[in-house]
Each structure stands twice: as C-alpha cells, then as structure tokens.
DOZA-732325 format. One record per residue (C-alpha): x, y, z. Coordinates in steps of 0.25 Angstrom, whole numbers, plus 2048, in hexadecimal, padded with zeros to 3 digits. Each point is the difference from the previous one (the first is absolute). Layout:
<recs>
XYZ;...
</recs>
This chain:
<recs>
6B10DD411;80A80A7FA;7FB80E7FD;8028047F2;80580E7FC;7FD8067F3;80D8067FA;7FF80C7F7;80880C7FB;7FD80F7FE;8078097F7;80180F803;80680B7F7;80980A805;80180D7F7;80C806806;80E7F9804;80180A80B;7F37FB806;8057F27FF;80D804807;7F880780B;7F77F4802;80B7F5801;80880980A;80E7FE804;8057F27FE;7F17FC7FC;7FC80280F;7F28057FD;7FD7F57F7;8057F6809;7F780580B;7F47FE7F7;8057F27FC;8027FC80E;7F2805805;7F87F97F5;8097F47FC;8018047F2;80B8027F6;80280D7F9;8098027F4;80280C7F6;8048007F2;80080D7F8;7F3807803;7F97F3805;7FF7FC80E;7FB7F1802;7FA7FB80D;8007F1802;7F97F880B;7F37FC806;7F48087FA;7FB80880C;80F803804;8038057F2;7F48087FF;80380780E;80F8027FC;7FB8067F3;7F780A807;80B80480A;80A8037F4;7F58087F8;7FE80880D;80F802802;8028047F2;7F580B801;80780580C;80D8007F8;7FA8087F5;7FB80B80A;80F802804;7FF7F880D;80C7F8805;7FE7F1804;8047FB80E;7FE7F3808;7F5808808;7F88047F4;8017F37F9;7FC7F880C;7F480A802;7FC7FE7F1;8007F1803;7F780280C;7F68087F8;8007F67F4;7FD7F580B;7F5809805;7FB8027F1;80180F802;80D8037F8;7F980C7F9;80280880D;80F8007FD;7FD80B7F6;7FC80980B;80F800805;8078057F4;80480F7FF;7FC80680E;80B807807;7FE80580D;80D806803;80F8017FC;80A7FD80A;80D808803;8077F67F7;7F68017F5;7F97F3802;7F18017FD;7F77FB80B;7F47F97FB;7F57F6805;8047F27FE;7F37F9803;7F18037FE;7FF80180F;80B80B800;7F98077F5;7F3800807;80780680D;80680B7F8;7F38047FA;7F980080D;80B809806;7FE80A7F4;7F17FF802;7FE80180F;80480980B;8037F480A;8047F27FA;8037F4809;8097F67FA;8007F2807;8097F47FC;80C7F7802;80E805800;8068037F2;7F48057F9;80580E7FF;7F6806809;80A80A806;8098027F4;7F58047F7;7F980980A;80D807801;8028017F1;7F28067FF;80380A80B;80D8047F8;7F88027F3;7F6809807;80B808807;8088027F3;7F38047F9;7FD80A80B;7F37FA804;80580080E;80B807808;8047F580A;8027F1801;7FF7FA80E;8037F1802;7FD7FA80E;7FF7F2806;7FE7FC80E;80D7FB808;7F97F5806;80B7F67FF;809809809;7F680080B;80680380E;80E7FD7FB;80280E7F9;80680580D;80B7F67FF;8048047F2;80B80B7FE;7FE80E7FB;7F4809801;7F27FD7FC;8028017F1;80C7F7800;7F87F6808;7F47FF7F6;8088027F3;8027F17FF;7F17FE7FF;7FE80B7F6;80C7FA7F7;7F77FA7F5;7F980E7FE;80E8077FF;8047F57F6;7F48037F7;80280F800;80F7FE7FD;7FD7F87F4;7F680A7FB;80880D803;80E7FD802;80780280E;80480F7FD;7F28047FB;7F97F980B;80980780B;7FD80D7F9;7F17FE801;8017FB80F;80880D804;7F58087F9;7F57F9807;7FA7FA7F3;8037F2804;7FD7FA80E;8037F2805;7FB7FE80E;7FA7F680A;7F1800801;80080780E;80680D7F9;7F28017F9;7F880380C;7FA80E801;8038047F1;7F88047F4;8067FC7F3;7FD8087F5;8058007F1;8077F3804;8017F17FB;8017F880D;8037F1800;7FE7F780C;8087F37FF;7FF7F4808;7F2804804;7FD7F2806;80880480C;7F780C803;7F680080B;7F18047FD;80380D808;80D8037F8;7F97FD7F2;7F580A804;80A80A804;8087FF7F3;7F38007F7;7FB80D807;80E8077FC;7FB8017F2;7FF80F7FB;7FC8077F3;8067FC7F3;8077F4806;8007F17FD;8037F480A;8047F27FD;8007F680A;8077F37FE;8027F3808;7FF7F1801;7F67FA80A;8077F3801;80C807806;7FB80780C;80A80380B;7F780680A;7FF7FA80E;7F77F4802;7F2805801;80280E7FA;7F78027F4;8068057F3;7FC80D7FB;8017FC7F1;7F67F5802;7F6809806;80280B7F6;7FE7F77F4;7F27FC806;7FC80E805;8048087F4;7FC7F67F5;7F38087FB;80680E801;8018087F3;80E8047FD;8077F4808;8047F57F8;8067F2804;8097F77F8;8037F2804;80C7F97FA;8037F1800;80C7F77FD;7FF8027F1;80480F802;80D7FD807;80B8057F8;80C7FB808;8087F37FE;7F77F47FB;8027F980D;7F880C808;7F47FC7F8;8017F1804;80380480F;7F4808801;7F77F67F9;8067F580A;7FD80880C;7F28037FB;7FE7F27FE;8057FC80E;7F880B807;7F37FB7F9;8037F1805;80180680E;7F3807800;
</recs>
C-alpha cells in the first residue's frame, strides 16, 4: 500500500529586499540547505516567498524561515551553523528560544569581531559564569566551553572587575615523556597549553597579550604551578579538567581567593588518566552540586559550533558507546 503525502504550499511575505538577500545567502546556499533538510522547494518573487512540498515539511521550513528572518531583523548574520541550529530547534518544537541568542555580545576580538553565544546551551553557560563564583562546564569538543570562558575573563579584565587572568590545564598527555622533550619546563608544557594561548591571542592580539604577560596580568601555566597559592582578584580557568585526579581538583578549588571567579571545563568522555585513576571532574560534579555559588552546565551535540560533521561524529560515538553498555 502506497503512503500518500498531502502536498501544499505556504506564502511568506518579506518586507525588505535586504532581508531576502541575507536569507538566501551567497548563491542561495542558505535556502538550498533548508530545501535539502525538509525536501521542499522554495521560490521568491518580489516580496513573496513560496514554499512547496509535503504539508509537515512545508510547515517546518516556514517556521525555520520566520525564525531566521527575526534574527536578520535583529542584525544577526546567517551562517550554516545558526541555520542548522534553528532547524534543530524547529524539529524540537522550541524555535521560540532562538530569540534569546540575538544581540548579546560578550567580547570584541582584537580584529573587531563580536563574540556571542551561538546556542541556548552557550547562552546558559555564559549566564551561569556571570552569576556564580565557580562554574563547571561539561560537554563534547567544539561546544565553546574554553573559548567562551576566556571571552568572559577578558571582558571582566577589561572592565577592571579582576586584575589577573590565569589559565591552566593538566599536562597529563605528557606523562613521563616530558624529560625527553627539548628545552626548559615551560617549553616542554607549552604545546599542551596552546589552545589557551590561541584563545587569548584571538581576543587580545599577540602584542597586547605579551604586554599583559610581562606585567603579570595574564598567566598560562600547568596545573602543578597552582599548588600553594591563593588567587585573589583573578579569573581562573581550568581546562581539560577531566584529566585531573580528585586530589588535584581539590587542590585547585581551594586556591580560590577573594573577588575571584573560577571556570572548570572538560569532557568526561575523553579522560586520558591512567587506567584505574578517578577523574577529579566527575567527582567534583557530584560533590559540589548543591553548594550555593557553584553552577554546573552540561552541553550536548547540538551545542557544537564546529564543522557539521563534528556533531555527526559525536552522535555516532555516543550511539556506539550506548550499544556497548
């Protein structure tokens, strides 16, 4: 028995030609993405946009386009990432949340590019950092955990809320092989701190970054360098926290001084600790969950803002892991 589809069409009116140009994108790439996703045909004549196809698909495509037009009218630029994210929200019947993403700028990079949350999860994470003394961000690669934390730190530094930015991560991957690498200790651990340097270079520019390092306003160091210190008036970020032991995590958390913030980021699916060692990140999520002033934010694959395939890879691995357990 053949399944019958009810074909229909929907007409949307676009008030401004500039909005239509932004919606369609270069070589109609934005509209082609929506057409491919929902199996519809979209045409534009004058101020009318016509969507043809199966009824449910036409309805969803129309809701995506209406959401994207609202973003455009608020001055947002469309990209494959935010179009795909809008599609995922429509598929979840929660496209009204897209309004929350318009307008908020955390920080301006050295090249004048505004940094904004690109997903609802990222928006929640940034709000949590602003509202709490300690924030734990857990999720897969590409969700912006570290980059957004650095942006929040730079904003706090520029507005003189804090005097220092301290970025740290455990050099677990190096293990006992550090001694075989050339150079002094800093040279040996620098490759493991590179993602933190890259984020700061992007926000501040290389010259400004170097100036603040020489003044002691910015410090990028391995986690072992934190022992025995009290960190006042600082914004401290611990990256790759899944690779800390419980003892290291406790040591780090107790470095917190007055007028300071801490952000702890990690991915509990990418633990590089020796077999049998417990992750300090896993422990601290459980131990600290009911303490006032400490927030925890969990990302999923929808918050990934890298190449589309990264989302698909993360979902595929999660599905594979679930079948093994």
